[in-house]
N, CA, C and O atoms as CSV, one atom per row, in Angstrom:
chain,resi,resn,atom,element,x,y,z
A,1,MET,N,N,17.813,-13.653,11.080
A,1,MET,CA,C,16.531,-12.853,10.855
A,1,MET,C,C,15.569,-12.868,10.229
A,1,MET,O,O,15.527,-13.006,9.007
A,2,PRO,N,N,14.005,-12.633,11.474
A,2,PRO,CA,C,12.272,-13.684,10.470
A,2,PRO,C,C,12.529,-13.087,10.116
A,2,PRO,O,O,13.351,-12.231,10.441
A,3,GLN,N,N,11.598,-13.327,8.738
A,3,GLN,CA,C,10.829,-12.607,7.485
A,3,GLN,C,C,9.390,-12.041,7.842
A,3,GLN,O,O,8.512,-12.479,8.584
A,4,PRO,N,N,9.453,-11.140,7.207
A,4,PRO,CA,C,8.319,-9.572,7.773
A,4,PRO,C,C,7.035,-10.434,7.063
A,4,PRO,O,O,7.074,-11.136,6.052
A,5,MET,N,N,6.010,-10.164,7.855
A,5,MET,CA,C,4.865,-11.302,7.619
A,5,MET,C,C,4.405,-10.611,6.157
A,5,MET,O,O,3.964,-11.510,5.441
A,6,PHE,N,N,4.365,-9.363,5.509
A,6,PHE,CA,C,3.809,-9.316,4.844
A,6,PHE,C,C,4.919,-8.986,3.374
A,6,PHE,O,O,5.449,-7.875,3.390
A,7,THR,N,N,5.226,-9.837,2.258
A,7,THR,CA,C,5.625,-10.372,1.761
A,7,THR,C,C,5.434,-9.519,0.083
A,7,THR,O,O,4.432,-9.113,-0.506
A,8,ALA,N,N,7.310,-9.507,-0.371
A,8,ALA,CA,C,6.156,-8.723,-1.883
A,8,ALA,C,C,5.011,-10.063,-2.466
A,8,ALA,O,O,3.884,-9.691,-2.793
A,9,ASP,N,N,5.277,-11.248,-2.550
A,9,ASP,CA,C,4.197,-11.737,-2.666
A,9,ASP,C,C,2.728,-11.690,-2.930
A,9,ASP,O,O,1.812,-11.883,-3.729
A,10,ASP,N,N,3.198,-11.205,-1.427
A,10,ASP,CA,C,1.439,-10.610,-0.845
A,10,ASP,C,C,1.303,-9.191,-1.893
A,10,ASP,O,O,0.129,-8.896,-2.118
A,11,LEU,N,N,2.001,-8.584,-2.337
A,11,LEU,CA,C,2.586,-7.136,-2.950
A,11,LEU,C,C,1.872,-7.742,-4.216
A,11,LEU,O,O,0.997,-6.990,-4.645
A,12,ASP,N,N,1.971,-8.484,-4.663
A,12,ASP,CA,C,2.130,-9.153,-6.278
A,12,ASP,C,C,0.568,-9.211,-6.595
A,12,ASP,O,O,-0.063,-8.703,-7.523
A,13,HIS,N,N,-0.053,-10.377,-4.998
A,13,HIS,CA,C,-1.115,-10.701,-5.326
A,13,HIS,C,C,-1.837,-9.724,-5.561
A,13,HIS,O,O,-2.331,-9.480,-6.661
A,14,TYR,N,N,-2.026,-8.815,-4.170
A,14,TYR,CA,C,-3.389,-7.256,-4.622
A,14,TYR,C,C,-2.519,-6.625,-5.176
A,14,TYR,O,O,-2.370,-5.597,-4.516
A,15,LEU,N,N,-1.514,-6.639,-6.428
A,15,LEU,CA,C,-1.383,-6.390,-7.464
A,15,LEU,C,C,-2.598,-7.116,-8.426
A,15,LEU,O,O,-3.023,-6.082,-8.942
A,16,VAL,N,N,-3.216,-7.916,-8.855
A,16,VAL,CA,C,-4.257,-8.674,-9.414
A,16,VAL,C,C,-4.804,-8.477,-8.436
A,16,VAL,O,O,-5.329,-7.382,-8.639
A,17,TRP,N,N,-5.041,-8.754,-7.559
A,17,TRP,CA,C,-6.319,-8.305,-6.779
A,17,TRP,C,C,-7.212,-7.121,-7.764
A,17,TRP,O,O,-8.298,-7.350,-8.297
A,18,SER,N,N,-6.504,-5.928,-7.833
A,18,SER,CA,C,-6.235,-4.245,-7.430
A,18,SER,C,C,-6.628,-4.248,-8.793
A,18,SER,O,O,-7.313,-3.274,-9.103
A,19,GLY,N,N,-6.315,-5.321,-9.981
A,19,GLY,CA,C,-7.203,-5.402,-11.221
A,19,GLY,C,C,-5.697,-4.580,-12.358
A,19,GLY,O,O,-5.852,-3.881,-13.360
A,20,TRP,N,N,-4.302,-5.033,-11.676
A,20,TRP,CA,C,-3.371,-4.196,-12.727
A,20,TRP,C,C,-3.355,-4.983,-13.566
A,20,TRP,O,O,-3.349,-6.212,-13.493
A,21,THR,N,N,-3.348,-4.379,-14.337
A,21,THR,CA,C,-2.917,-5.435,-16.151
A,21,THR,C,C,-1.444,-5.945,-16.559
A,21,THR,O,O,-0.573,-5.076,-16.503
A,22,SER,N,N,-0.987,-7.429,-17.023
A,22,SER,CA,C,-0.257,-7.962,-16.165
A,22,SER,C,C,1.565,-7.403,-16.949
A,22,SER,O,O,2.705,-7.640,-16.549
A,23,GLN,N,N,1.053,-6.615,-18.161
A,23,GLN,CA,C,2.411,-6.087,-18.040
A,23,GLN,C,C,2.849,-4.364,-17.205
A,23,GLN,O,O,3.952,-3.899,-17.493
A,24,SER,N,N,1.877,-3.509,-16.172
A,24,SER,CA,C,2.284,-2.618,-15.671
A,24,SER,C,C,3.028,-3.169,-14.288
A,24,SER,O,O,4.028,-2.596,-13.855
A,25,ILE,N,N,2.259,-4.716,-13.423
A,25,ILE,CA,C,2.709,-5.221,-12.539
A,25,ILE,C,C,4.445,-6.256,-13.173
A,25,ILE,O,O,5.384,-6.747,-12.547
A,26,GLU,N,N,4.115,-6.170,-14.614
A,26,GLU,CA,C,5.553,-6.565,-14.116
A,26,GLU,C,C,7.190,-5.299,-14.517
A,26,GLU,O,O,8.393,-5.530,-14.639
A,27,ALA,N,N,6.126,-3.678,-14.619
A,27,ALA,CA,C,6.635,-3.098,-14.883
A,27,ALA,C,C,7.368,-2.088,-13.133
A,27,ALA,O,O,8.192,-1.175,-13.105
A,28,VAL,N,N,6.727,-2.676,-12.094
A,28,VAL,CA,C,6.160,-3.034,-11.027
A,28,VAL,C,C,7.046,-3.634,-10.049
A,28,VAL,O,O,7.308,-3.191,-8.931
A,29,ARG,N,N,7.487,-4.714,-10.608
A,29,ARG,CA,C,7.545,-6.049,-9.862
A,29,ARG,C,C,9.091,-6.438,-9.223
A,29,ARG,O,O,9.411,-6.920,-8.136
A,30,PRO,N,N,9.788,-6.061,-10.251
A,30,PRO,CA,C,11.126,-4.849,-9.615
A,30,PRO,C,C,12.012,-3.906,-8.040
A,30,PRO,O,O,13.080,-3.398,-7.697
A,31,HIS,N,N,10.480,-4.222,-7.513
A,31,HIS,CA,C,10.543,-2.969,-6.772
A,31,HIS,C,C,9.380,-3.351,-5.844
A,31,HIS,O,O,8.989,-2.569,-4.978
A,32,LEU,N,N,8.739,-4.766,-6.064
A,32,LEU,CA,C,8.245,-5.040,-4.976
A,32,LEU,C,C,8.480,-5.391,-3.626
A,32,LEU,O,O,7.866,-5.117,-2.595
A,33,GLU,N,N,9.854,-6.288,-3.927
A,33,GLU,CA,C,10.698,-6.035,-1.932
A,33,GLU,C,C,10.837,-4.998,-1.588
A,33,GLU,O,O,10.299,-4.982,-0.480
A,34,ARG,N,N,11.323,-3.783,-1.846
A,34,ARG,CA,C,11.090,-2.680,-1.565
A,34,ARG,C,C,9.835,-1.883,-1.101
A,34,ARG,O,O,9.722,-0.941,-0.317
A,35,GLY,N,N,9.234,-2.342,-1.594
A,35,GLY,CA,C,7.594,-2.210,-2.120
A,35,GLY,C,C,6.906,-2.615,-0.414
A,35,GLY,O,O,6.097,-1.919,0.201
A,36,ALA,N,N,7.734,-4.387,0.215
A,36,ALA,CA,C,6.322,-4.444,1.483
A,36,ALA,C,C,7.686,-3.774,2.832
A,36,ALA,O,O,7.424,-3.128,3.847
A,37,ARG,N,N,9.069,-4.221,2.347
A,37,ARG,CA,C,10.046,-3.493,3.150
A,37,ARG,C,C,9.529,-2.461,3.765
A,37,ARG,O,O,9.077,-2.393,4.908
A,38,TRP,N,N,9.658,-1.299,2.588
A,38,TRP,CA,C,8.470,0.106,3.380
A,38,TRP,C,C,6.957,-0.486,3.963
A,38,TRP,O,O,6.604,-0.380,5.138
A,39,LEU,N,N,6.251,-1.051,3.009
A,39,LEU,CA,C,5.324,-1.171,3.950
A,39,LEU,C,C,5.119,-1.571,5.678
A,39,LEU,O,O,4.712,-0.700,6.447
A,40,THR,N,N,5.403,-2.775,6.100
A,40,THR,CA,C,6.382,-3.668,6.780
A,40,THR,C,C,6.801,-2.103,7.811
A,40,THR,O,O,6.054,-1.804,8.743
A,41,SER,N,N,7.907,-1.334,7.520
A,41,SER,CA,C,8.171,-0.465,8.747
A,41,SER,C,C,6.869,1.021,8.341
A,41,SER,O,O,7.194,2.208,8.323
A,42,MET,N,N,5.706,0.583,8.114
A,42,MET,CA,C,4.923,1.581,7.666
A,42,MET,C,C,3.423,0.709,9.126
A,42,MET,O,O,2.417,1.241,9.594
A,43,GLY,N,N,3.886,-0.414,9.313
A,43,GLY,CA,C,2.605,-1.027,10.225
A,43,GLY,C,C,1.779,-1.505,9.665
A,43,GLY,O,O,0.691,-1.109,10.083
A,44,VAL,N,N,1.663,-2.631,8.390
A,44,VAL,CA,C,1.563,-3.128,7.512
A,44,VAL,C,C,2.189,-4.502,7.549
A,44,VAL,O,O,3.141,-5.063,7.007
A,45,THR,N,N,0.820,-4.935,8.812
A,45,THR,CA,C,1.885,-6.299,8.685
A,45,THR,C,C,1.369,-7.705,8.599
A,45,THR,O,O,1.410,-8.488,9.549
A,46,ARG,N,N,1.007,-7.914,7.722
A,46,ARG,CA,C,-0.046,-8.262,7.239
A,46,ARG,C,C,-0.926,-8.386,5.817
A,46,ARG,O,O,0.025,-7.920,5.189
A,47,SER,N,N,-1.890,-8.605,4.808
A,47,SER,CA,C,-1.918,-8.095,3.697
A,47,SER,C,C,-3.649,-8.358,4.931
A,47,SER,O,O,-3.943,-8.881,6.006
A,48,PRO,N,N,-4.112,-7.806,4.134
A,48,PRO,CA,C,-5.277,-7.439,4.184
A,48,PRO,C,C,-5.947,-8.586,3.611
A,48,PRO,O,O,-6.767,-9.210,4.284
A,49,LEU,N,N,-5.562,-9.036,1.985
A,49,LEU,CA,C,-6.183,-10.097,1.481
A,49,LEU,C,C,-5.723,-11.542,1.780
A,49,LEU,O,O,-6.326,-12.306,1.026
A,50,ARG,N,N,-4.747,-12.297,2.730
A,50,ARG,CA,C,-5.167,-13.582,2.574
A,50,ARG,C,C,-4.193,-13.341,4.256
A,50,ARG,O,O,-3.953,-12.353,4.950
A,51,PRO,N,N,-3.953,-14.408,4.334
A,51,PRO,CA,C,-4.513,-15.766,3.926
A,51,PRO,C,C,-5.305,-15.187,4.087
A,51,PRO,O,O,-5.297,-14.181,3.376
A,52,THR,N,N,-6.574,-15.321,5.091
A,52,THR,CA,C,-7.919,-15.362,4.315
A,52,THR,C,C,-8.429,-13.732,4.959
A,52,THR,O,O,-8.099,-13.488,6.119
A,53,ARG,N,N,-9.183,-12.720,4.217
A,53,ARG,CA,C,-9.560,-11.283,4.122
A,53,ARG,C,C,-10.031,-10.657,5.721
A,53,ARG,O,O,-11.011,-10.732,6.463
A,54,LEU,N,N,-9.219,-10.270,5.718
A,54,LEU,CA,C,-9.484,-8.724,7.158
A,54,LEU,C,C,-10.556,-8.620,7.073
A,54,LEU,O,O,-10.652,-8.734,5.852
A,55,PRO,N,N,-12.176,-8.393,7.642
A,55,PRO,CA,C,-12.896,-8.089,7.329
A,55,PRO,C,C,-13.100,-6.435,7.381
A,55,PRO,O,O,-12.650,-5.747,8.298
A,56,TRP,N,N,-13.729,-5.995,6.432
A,56,TRP,CA,C,-13.474,-4.499,5.362
A,56,TRP,C,C,-13.461,-3.470,6.796
A,56,TRP,O,O,-12.786,-2.478,7.070
A,57,TYR,N,N,-14.221,-3.994,7.329
A,57,TYR,CA,C,-14.454,-2.266,8.578
A,57,TYR,C,C,-13.497,-1.915,9.352
A,57,TYR,O,O,-13.330,-0.931,10.072
A,58,SER,N,N,-12.478,-3.432,8.974
A,58,SER,CA,C,-11.471,-2.878,10.995
A,58,SER,C,C,-10.091,-2.210,10.306
A,58,SER,O,O,-9.338,-2.693,9.460
A,59,TYR,N,N,-10.056,-1.104,10.894
A,59,TYR,CA,C,-9.282,-0.571,11.753
A,59,TYR,C,C,-7.579,-1.024,10.361
A,59,TYR,O,O,-7.236,-0.318,9.413
A,60,GLU,N,N,-6.662,-2.930,11.001
A,60,GLU,CA,C,-6.311,-2.725,10.732
A,60,GLU,C,C,-6.617,-2.915,8.891
A,60,GLU,O,O,-5.776,-2.463,8.114
A,61,ALA,N,N,-7.560,-3.436,8.495
A,61,ALA,CA,C,-7.698,-3.545,7.238
A,61,ALA,C,C,-7.515,-2.510,6.702
A,61,ALA,O,O,-6.522,-2.485,5.976
A,62,ALA,N,N,-8.072,-1.646,6.768
A,62,ALA,CA,C,-8.346,-0.140,5.968
A,62,ALA,C,C,-7.044,0.701,6.571
A,62,ALA,O,O,-6.795,1.715,5.918
A,63,ARG,N,N,-6.259,0.477,7.594
A,63,ARG,CA,C,-4.647,1.568,7.182
A,63,ARG,C,C,-3.825,0.068,6.260
A,63,ARG,O,O,-2.672,0.386,5.968
A,64,SER,N,N,-4.049,-0.872,5.952
A,64,SER,CA,C,-3.805,-1.292,5.567
A,64,SER,C,C,-3.447,-1.875,3.290
A,64,SER,O,O,-2.693,-2.241,2.389
A,65,HIS,N,N,-4.722,-1.494,3.748
A,65,HIS,CA,C,-4.602,-0.844,2.078
A,65,HIS,C,C,-4.657,0.411,1.520
A,65,HIS,O,O,-4.583,0.604,0.306
A,66,ASP,N,N,-4.827,1.573,2.635
A,66,ASP,CA,C,-4.781,3.006,1.852
A,66,ASP,C,C,-3.607,2.770,2.338
A,66,ASP,O,O,-3.648,3.826,2.968
A,67,LEU,N,N,-2.274,2.212,2.712
A,67,LEU,CA,C,-0.721,2.610,2.644
A,67,LEU,C,C,-0.539,1.141,1.684
A,67,LEU,O,O,0.675,0.995,1.825
A,68,ILE,N,N,-0.895,0.200,0.974
A,68,ILE,CA,C,-0.485,-0.491,0.288
A,68,ILE,C,C,-1.502,0.333,-1.232
A,68,ILE,O,O,-1.239,-0.168,-2.325
A,69,ASN,N,N,-2.684,1.635,-1.230
A,69,ASN,CA,C,-2.571,1.879,-2.634
A,69,ASN,C,C,-1.495,3.369,-2.690
A,69,ASN,O,O,-0.781,3.691,-3.639
A,70,LEU,N,N,-1.660,4.126,-1.335
A,70,LEU,CA,C,-0.540,5.210,-1.982
A,70,LEU,C,C,0.484,4.072,-2.668
A,70,LEU,O,O,0.148,3.724,-3.800
A,71,TRP,N,N,1.976,3.305,-1.991
A,71,TRP,CA,C,3.144,2.849,-3.072
A,71,TRP,C,C,2.380,2.879,-4.397
A,71,TRP,O,O,2.548,3.793,-5.204
A,72,LEU,N,N,1.495,1.811,-4.616
A,72,LEU,CA,C,1.419,1.368,-5.698
A,72,LEU,C,C,1.243,2.681,-6.682
A,72,LEU,O,O,1.658,2.612,-7.839
A,73,LYS,N,N,0.582,3.940,-6.161
A,73,LYS,CA,C,-0.339,5.758,-6.313
A,73,LYS,C,C,1.196,5.565,-6.713
A,73,LYS,O,O,1.295,5.387,-7.927
A,74,GLU,N,N,2.408,5.550,-6.051
A,74,GLU,CA,C,3.735,6.346,-6.696
A,74,GLU,C,C,4.364,5.627,-7.236
A,74,GLU,O,O,5.497,6.000,-7.537
A,75,HIS,N,N,3.904,4.205,-7.626
A,75,HIS,CA,C,4.961,3.697,-9.125
A,75,HIS,C,C,4.597,3.561,-9.536
A,75,HIS,O,O,5.240,3.053,-10.455
A,76,HIS,N,N,3.031,3.632,-9.870
A,76,HIS,CA,C,2.590,3.704,-11.585
A,76,HIS,C,C,3.280,4.602,-11.577
A,76,HIS,O,O,3.799,5.352,-10.751
A,77,ARG,N,N,3.223,4.374,-13.289
A,77,ARG,CA,C,3.891,5.010,-14.270
A,77,ARG,C,C,3.064,5.757,-14.485
A,77,ARG,O,O,3.764,6.670,-14.923
A,78,ASP,N,N,1.344,6.391,-14.564
A,78,ASP,CA,C,0.764,8.096,-14.677
A,78,ASP,C,C,0.193,7.742,-13.136
A,78,ASP,O,O,-0.678,6.939,-12.802
A,79,ARG,N,N,1.012,8.644,-12.330
A,79,ARG,CA,C,1.134,9.215,-11.612
A,79,ARG,C,C,-0.590,10.092,-11.764
A,79,ARG,O,O,-1.112,10.412,-12.832
A,80,ASP,N,N,-1.275,10.352,-10.127
A,80,ASP,CA,C,-1.893,11.616,-10.309
A,80,ASP,C,C,-1.250,12.130,-8.889
A,80,ASP,O,O,-1.186,11.275,-8.006
A,81,PRO,N,N,-0.591,13.932,-8.474
A,81,PRO,CA,C,0.029,14.306,-7.851
A,81,PRO,C,C,-1.987,14.851,-6.296
A,81,PRO,O,O,-2.331,15.002,-5.124
A,82,ASP,N,N,-2.275,14.857,-7.197
A,82,ASP,CA,C,-3.308,15.269,-6.291
A,82,ASP,C,C,-5.072,14.413,-5.610
A,82,ASP,O,O,-6.144,14.670,-5.060
A,83,SER,N,N,-3.987,12.980,-6.372
A,83,SER,CA,C,-5.121,11.904,-5.847
A,83,SER,C,C,-4.053,11.151,-3.814
A,83,SER,O,O,-4.328,10.538,-2.783
A,84,GLU,N,N,-2.684,11.957,-4.615
A,84,GLU,CA,C,-1.147,10.955,-3.686
A,84,GLU,C,C,-1.300,11.771,-2.556
A,84,GLU,O,O,-0.986,11.573,-1.382
A,85,HIS,N,N,-1.863,12.768,-3.139
A,85,HIS,CA,C,-2.223,14.978,-1.693
A,85,HIS,C,C,-3.088,13.625,-1.113
A,85,HIS,O,O,-3.021,12.457,-0.731
A,86,GLU,N,N,-3.462,14.133,-1.230
A,86,GLU,CA,C,-5.405,13.039,-0.166
A,86,GLU,C,C,-4.619,12.158,-0.016
A,86,GLU,O,O,-3.451,12.428,0.263
A,87,LEU,N,N,-5.266,10.225,-0.235
A,87,LEU,CA,C,-4.971,9.989,0.552
A,87,LEU,C,C,-3.622,9.490,1.826
A,87,LEU,O,O,-3.652,8.514,2.577
A,88,ARG,N,N,-2.006,11.063,1.638
A,88,ARG,CA,C,-1.231,11.224,2.405
A,88,ARG,C,C,-1.906,11.841,3.435
A,88,ARG,O,O,-2.108,11.271,4.507
A,89,ASP,N,N,-2.380,13.304,3.117
A,89,ASP,CA,C,-3.073,13.541,4.560
A,89,ASP,C,C,-3.944,13.199,5.607
A,89,ASP,O,O,-4.031,13.619,6.761
A,90,LEU,N,N,-5.205,11.497,4.339
A,90,LEU,CA,C,-6.056,10.635,5.507
A,90,LEU,C,C,-5.681,10.328,6.334
A,90,LEU,O,O,-6.015,10.434,7.514
A,91,LEU,N,N,-4.024,9.382,5.265
A,91,LEU,CA,C,-3.288,8.702,6.545
A,91,LEU,C,C,-2.469,9.498,7.606
A,91,LEU,O,O,-2.100,8.875,8.602
A,92,ALA,N,N,-2.049,11.245,7.445
A,92,ALA,CA,C,-2.051,11.602,8.440
A,92,ALA,C,C,-2.589,11.333,9.827
A,92,ALA,O,O,-2.194,10.871,10.897
A,93,ARG,N,N,-3.865,11.930,9.200
A,93,ARG,CA,C,-5.134,12.137,9.731
A,93,ARG,C,C,-5.316,10.656,10.411
A,93,ARG,O,O,-6.107,10.910,11.320
A,94,ILE,N,N,-5.025,9.217,10.490
A,94,ILE,CA,C,-5.715,8.433,10.915
A,94,ILE,C,C,-4.060,8.159,11.916
A,94,ILE,O,O,-4.222,7.499,12.943
A,95,GLY,N,N,-2.619,8.628,11.627
A,95,GLY,CA,C,-1.828,8.449,12.797
A,95,GLY,C,C,-0.687,7.298,12.110
A,95,GLY,O,O,0.123,6.551,12.658
A,96,ALA,N,N,-1.076,7.565,10.451
A,96,ALA,CA,C,-0.326,6.725,9.759
A,96,ALA,C,C,1.483,7.496,9.617
A,96,ALA,O,O,1.421,8.726,9.599
A,97,PRO,N,N,2.862,6.966,9.528
A,97,PRO,CA,C,3.805,8.231,10.139
A,97,PRO,C,C,4.325,8.668,8.649
A,97,PRO,O,O,5.552,8.706,8.564
A,98,VAL,N,N,3.550,9.028,7.375
A,98,VAL,CA,C,3.817,9.365,6.286
A,98,VAL,C,C,4.676,10.525,6.650
A,98,VAL,O,O,5.854,10.697,6.964
A,99,ARG,N,N,3.404,11.390,6.450
A,99,ARG,CA,C,3.916,13.113,7.187
A,99,ARG,C,C,2.719,13.353,7.994
A,99,ARG,O,O,1.732,12.726,8.377
A,100,PRO,N,N,3.496,15.171,8.145
A,100,PRO,CA,C,2.374,16.373,9.587
A,100,PRO,C,C,1.070,16.208,8.059
A,100,PRO,O,O,1.393,15.902,6.911
A,101,TYR,N,N,-0.143,16.472,8.472
A,101,TYR,CA,C,-1.114,16.794,7.868
A,101,TYR,C,C,-0.962,17.744,7.540
A,101,TYR,O,O,-0.718,18.638,8.351
A,102,LYS,N,N,-1.070,18.076,5.645
A,102,LYS,CA,C,-0.770,19.374,5.306
A,102,LYS,C,C,-2.346,20.015,4.987
A,102,LYS,O,O,-2.291,21.181,4.595
A,103,GLY,N,N,-3.201,19.662,5.052
A,103,GLY,CA,C,-4.725,19.920,4.008
A,103,GLY,C,C,-4.508,20.142,3.012
A,103,GLY,O,O,-3.490,19.867,2.377
A,104,PRO,N,N,-5.796,20.899,2.562
A,104,PRO,CA,C,-6.365,21.223,0.548
A,104,PRO,C,C,-5.376,21.626,0.342
A,104,PRO,O,O,-4.629,22.109,1.193
A,105,ARG,N,N,-5.071,21.481,-1.235
A,105,ARG,CA,C,-3.941,21.831,-2.237
A,105,ARG,C,C,-4.666,23.538,-2.465
A,105,ARG,O,O,-4.129,24.340,-3.228
């Protein structure tokens, strides 16, 4: 079975790049493999940060960053349901198979 192009190591690197503390990273580390599989199933085919950065204005980079950030929001110990809802709506509007668009709360 071929290895997915987006890996748990990529997700770990993204956490460091995003400014997560080492304690927060350690808390979520057991879930990174599952997160990488979910992101791959959502269409994230590679890290927007490596091996070389994707141009920030590209569709692939924006969609990858948004999906990764949604997963990170959903797995952070301090959840923010309103921002998660808004991000899911944004993703639904650009065609990510997260859920149908629901609109403002």
